[in-house]
Structures are given as structure tokens and as C-alpha cells.
Steps between C-alpha positions, in 0.01 A plus 500: 500500500515163342742231587593232241566162642675241271371143570688213352313188379499174673784323308715813564398515856569134556842530340585800712389312824720196419800706405460687842480182681814384330675829579401468872612143532836593328551798736412277800738232372793744517451481883404132541613324178202239468234759374739601227454151354123518509516859344711375214284190429190727538627729224593213279150342532293822479704655218318343201159640637653845483603482143381787307445727812710799605605294802678216294833680532468484882489112489824515279663732754395279797609171335841659385561647845419162660746304286778768506474529865511131558807448279695784645406409859632135430811652351535748795476204749760312294738797529464565864827312580680759282309779696379662176182290541357741758549788267303296227228420739453859617508614128245257377280561806484876414467442135193272542337727761540803240344295221220379705413834652528668161260231368250559778502870440438472131240233547310710748498773244378275220824531303694226330836399636774615246708200396 
């Protein structure tokens, strides 16, 4: 019985590690806010180094999720006096959580994120 282990090379391994860090910071930021900023900036800074790897799409996902979550959260807070803001905030939180968990599941499987 032989087992086949797939090893990824160093640039791919580094890109995967940095994308996982970005995802973890973004997920943590859904609960405490400040780490989300660090996760978004981390993804933006490390994205160029991941160019040409299977993990590049994960950086795009993390960055898009960060910016859209920020924009919709600000809009949700503005809309709180109209009471629709609470629904917007809940929806954006669930949407971001889905995208981040989906990205984590794909990156652990060494798959690109479908954009």
C-alpha cells in the first residue's frame, strides 16, 4: 500500500500561509472589528507575492470581502435610525462569514477560490 503525498513548493506554501493568516484575522474581525482591518491590510500587502500561485484568488477574495464588508457595515450603521440598518448588519455579517469560511475550506484543500 503506497500513499501519495503532494507537497507544495516554498512560494506556494508561503502564499497559503499568508492567505490563511488573512482569513483568520478577517474571521476574528467579525467578532472584534480591529483584526478585520489587519486582515484586509495583510491580504493587500501579501497579494503580490502570491501572484502566479493557486492561492492568488484567495487574496482577491479576502480583499473584496474586507472592502464590501466595510462599505455595507458603514451603510448599515447609517441606516440604523430607519431600523433597516439592523437587517443590513446581520446580512453583511452572515455573507462575510460564509465567504471567509468557504475560502478557508478551499485553501485547506489547496483549491483556488472561484471568483
